[in-house]
N, C-alpha and C positions, 0 to 999 in steps of 0.2 A: 561942331563938337563931336567926338567919337567916344564910344564906350569901350571899355576893356574889361571883359569878364573872365575871371580865373576860376576854374573848377578845382576844388580841393577834395581830396579823398576823405570821406567821413568815417573811415574805419577807426574805431577806438578800442582800447583795452584798458585794463586796470591801471597800468603805469604810463600810459601815453596814447599817442595817436599816430596815424600814418602822415608823414611829412610831404607826400607827393602832391604836386600842383600841376595844372595844365593851363597856362595863360592862353587866351584867345583874343582875337579882335572882333568878336561877335557883338552885335548890337542888342541882342536879347538873350535871356537865359536859355530859351529853347534852341536858338542858333548855336549857342555854346555847347549845349548837350549834343546836338547833331554833329558838331565837329568832334566832340569827345568820343562819340560812338565810332567815328572813323579811326580814332586812336585807341580803341578797345576799352574805353571807359564805359561804365554802366550807371544807370539811374533807376533806382527802385525804392519804394517806401519813403519817397521824399528826400532821398539822400543820393549823393554821387560817390562812386567808387573807382579807384584806379584799376588797371588791368590785373595787378596782383591780388587785390582784395575783392574785386567784383565777381569775377568768374561767371559762368552761365547761370548760377542760382544765387549769387550774392554771398556765397560762403567764402571763408578765408582759405587761401591756398595753403596746402600743407606739403612740406618737403620732408621725406624720410631718407636718411642716410644709413645704410648698413655698412659697418666697418668690419672687414675681414681681417683675421690675424695675419701678420707678415712673417715670413721665414719659418713657417711651421710652428709658430708659437700657438699655444692654446690659451683660450681666455680663462682667467682665474675666477 
């Protein structure tokens, strides 16, 4: 009999949670987390986080987009 442990991102916010999962064929949770670390998953505070939400300090990644006016238009 073999175990199949799936890591699930524990990032939650008011309206939902992260859907990312990482299926493994690990026999123990520790082995699954070691495999997850190779795939840039992190574990801290008793929770697992995907690469997008784990980061080096466990903070949520933020993307900022600055949109420049096109064709000489000025923002109103």
